[in-house]
C-alpha positions in Angstrom: 29.8 81.8 -28.0 29.3 84.7 -30.3 29.3 88.2 -28.5 25.8 89.0 -29.9 24.5 85.7 -28.5 25.9 86.6 -25.1 24.1 90.0 -25.1 20.8 88.4 -26.2 21.0 85.8 -23.4 21.7 88.5 -20.9 18.6 90.4 -22.0 16.5 87.3 -21.6 18.0 86.7 -18.1 17.2 90.2 -17.0 13.6 89.9 -18.3 13.2 86.6 -16.4 14.3 88.4 -13.2 11.9 91.4 -13.8 8.7 89.4 -14.5 6.7 88.1 -11.5 4.6 85.0 -11.3 1.2 86.8 -11.2 -0.4 85.9 -14.5 -3.2 88.1 -16.0 -2.2 88.5 -19.6 -3.0 86.4 -22.6 -1.6 82.9 -22.8 1.0 82.7 -25.6 3.5 79.9 -25.1 5.1 79.8 -28.6 6.8 82.2 -31.0 6.9 80.2 -34.2 3.4 78.7 -33.8 0.1 80.4 -33.3 -2.4 79.0 -30.7 -6.1 78.7 -31.2 -7.2 80.8 -28.2 -9.0 84.1 -29.0 -8.9 87.4 -27.1 -11.8 88.6 -25.0 -14.0 90.9 -27.1 -12.9 94.5 -26.7 -9.4 93.7 -25.5 -6.3 95.1 -27.0 -2.7 93.8 -27.0 0.5 95.3 -28.2 3.2 92.7 -29.3 6.8 93.6 -30.0 8.8 91.0 -31.9 12.5 90.6 -32.3 14.2 87.8 -34.3 17.9 87.5 -34.5 19.3 85.2 -37.3 23.0 84.2 -37.5 24.3 83.0 -40.9 27.1 80.6 -41.7 29.6 83.4 -42.0 28.7 84.8 -38.6 26.9 87.8 -40.2 23.5 88.6 -38.7 20.1 90.1 -39.3 17.7 91.5 -36.7 14.0 91.5 -37.7 11.5 93.6 -35.7 7.7 93.7 -35.7 5.2 95.9 -33.8 1.7 94.5 -33.8 -1.6 95.6 -32.2 -4.2 92.8 -31.8 -7.9 93.4 -31.1 -10.5 91.0 -29.7 -13.5 91.6 -32.1 -15.9 88.7 -31.0 -15.5 85.6 -28.9 -14.3 83.8 -32.0 -12.5 86.4 -34.1 -9.5 88.6 -33.5 -7.8 91.1 -35.8 -4.1 92.1 -35.9 -2.4 95.1 -37.5 1.3 95.1 -38.1 2.3 98.7 -37.6 5.7 98.0 -39.1 8.0 95.2 -40.0 11.6 96.4 -40.3 15.1 94.9 -40.1 18.8 95.6 -39.5 21.3 93.7 -41.7 25.0 93.6 -40.8 26.8 95.8 -43.4 23.5 97.0 -45.0 21.9 98.9 -42.0 18.3 99.5 -41.2 15.4 99.1 -43.7 11.6 99.0 -43.6 10.0 95.9 -45.0 6.2 95.9 -44.8 2.8 96.5 -43.2 0.3 93.7 -42.6 -3.2 92.7 -41.5 -4.1 89.4 -40.0 -7.3 87.7 -38.9 -7.8 84.6 -36.8 -11.2 82.8 -36.6 -11.6 80.2 -33.8 -13.6 77.1 -34.7 -13.2 74.8 -31.6 -11.8 75.1 -28.1 -8.5 73.3 -27.1 -9.8 72.7 -23.5 -13.4 71.6 -24.0 -13.4 70.0 -27.5 -11.4 67.0 -28.6 -9.0 69.4 -30.4 -8.9 73.2 -30.7 -8.8 74.7 -34.2 -8.6 78.1 -35.9 -8.2 79.6 -39.4 -5.6 82.3 -39.9 -5.3 84.7 -42.9 -2.7 87.4 -43.5 -1.9 90.0 -46.1 1.5 91.8 -46.1 2.2 94.7 -48.4 4.8 97.4 -49.3 6.3 99.0 -52.4 7.0 96.1 -54.8 6.0 93.5 -52.3 2.9 91.5 -51.6 2.4 88.4 -49.5 -0.7 86.2 -48.9 -0.6 83.6 -46.1 -3.1 81.1 -44.8 -2.7 78.8 -41.8 -4.6 75.9 -40.2 -4.0 76.1 -36.4 -4.5 73.1 -34.2 -4.0 72.8 -30.4 -4.8 70.4 -27.6 -4.3 71.1 -23.9 -3.8 68.3 -21.3 -3.7 69.8 -17.9 -0.4 71.8 -17.7 0.7 70.6 -21.2 -0.2 72.4 -24.5 0.5 70.9 -27.9 0.2 73.0 -31.1 0.6 72.4 -34.8 0.3 74.9 -37.7 0.1 74.1 -41.4 1.1 77.1 -43.5 0.8 78.1 -47.2 2.3 81.3 -48.4 2.8 83.1 -51.7 4.8 86.3 -52.1 5.5 88.6 -55.0 8.5 91.0 -55.3 10.3 93.3 -57.6 8.9 95.8 -60.1 5.4 94.9 -61.2 5.5 92.0 -58.6 7.1 89.9 -61.3 8.9 87.4 -59.0 6.8 84.9 -57.2 7.8 82.5 -54.4 5.7 79.9 -52.7 6.3 78.5 -49.2 5.0 75.4 -47.5 5.7 75.3 -43.8 4.8 73.2 -40.8 5.3 74.3 -37.2 4.8 72.4 -33.9 5.5 72.7 -30.2 4.9 71.4 -26.8 4.9 73.5 -23.6 4.6 72.6 -19.9 3.3 75.1 -17.3 5.7 74.9 -14.3 4.0 77.6 -12.3 1.2 80.1 -13.0 3.6 82.5 -14.6 6.4 80.2 -16.0 6.3 77.7 -18.9 9.0 75.8 -20.7 8.9 73.7 -23.8 10.2 72.8 -27.3 9.2 74.1 -30.7 10.3 73.9 -34.3 9.4 74.2 -37.9 10.1 72.8 -41.4 9.9 75.0 -44.5 10.3 74.5 -48.2 10.4 77.4 -50.7 9.2 77.0 -54.4 10.3 79.3 -57.2 7.1 80.2 -59.1 5.5 77.3 -57.3 7.5 74.9 -59.5 10.9 73.9 -58.4 11.4 73.3 -54.6 14.5 74.0 -52.6 15.8 71.7 -49.9 13.7 71.6 -46.7 15.0 73.6 -43.8 14.3 72.2 -40.3 14.7 74.1 -37.1 14.3 72.9 -33.5 15.0 74.3 -30.0 13.8 75.1 -26.5 11.4 77.9 -25.5 10.1 79.5 -22.3 7.3 81.9 -21.5 6.9 84.3 -18.5 3.8 86.1 -17.3 3.7 89.1 -15.0 0.6 91.3 -14.5 -0.5 92.7 -17.9 2.9 91.8 -19.5 4.3 88.6 -20.9 7.5 87.5 -22.6 8.0 84.4 -24.8 11.3 83.3 -26.4 12.7 80.4 -28.4 16.2 79.6 -29.6 16.2 77.4 -32.7 19.1 75.7 -34.4 19.0 74.4 -38.0 18.9 70.6 -38.1 19.6 70.5 -41.9 22.3 72.1 -44.2 20.4 74.3 -46.6 22.3 77.6 -46.5 19.6 79.2 -44.3 20.6 80.8 -41.0 22.3 78.4 -38.6 20.6 79.9 -35.6 17.5 81.9 -34.8 16.5 83.6 -31.5 13.0 85.1 -31.4 11.4 87.0 -28.5 7.9 88.5 -28.3 7.0 90.9 -25.5 3.3 91.5 -25.1 1.4 94.2 -23.2 -2.3 93.6 -22.6 -4.7 96.6 -22.2 
């Protein structure tokens, strides 16, 4: 196993030991899919993301995000990405973008036949702009939660935003609540990029296990995904999100 992989698994093991089973924070079971639940109006949550990607040549990239989410109404929540930044092996640290997202809840996954929400996001930086829309679907069956996201994304880069790339993505997952503060499951995604929304590349498919821990006002969710296809994309991705609810 790669040394960086060993260190990442050790961090996750320590986090699992630290967290208790007393659950008070928001319920986020997945890291590659969004759920349809909304925050309580007036609530605030800080999310810290870390994604580690390992390429074919064993080089790596760490991607970080710091996001604050606000419950505006019972059906609408707003998120602000304070910073997206990354560390590339051999290239060092670099800032990538800021972002604003909004999620509007349409139906409830517990009381309606299916839960649904609409998601919109704008990312921006110098010589970079991205627009993203998602349809979020979820259904809960007792301790089980099933989610599906359909994603459309367009980004512009370089001087004058002259280079355009489109992305179509589907994500899905299933999670089982073992105890009040511990959940396990499987999630994955399939993604295709289109240059100028014309020629599409090969589809990249990822799949792997996840787990989620709850402890007081804190929660931690992580997923380890392997590429099921051969597209030149990273062979392995590990994403963790640590949330603090205020």
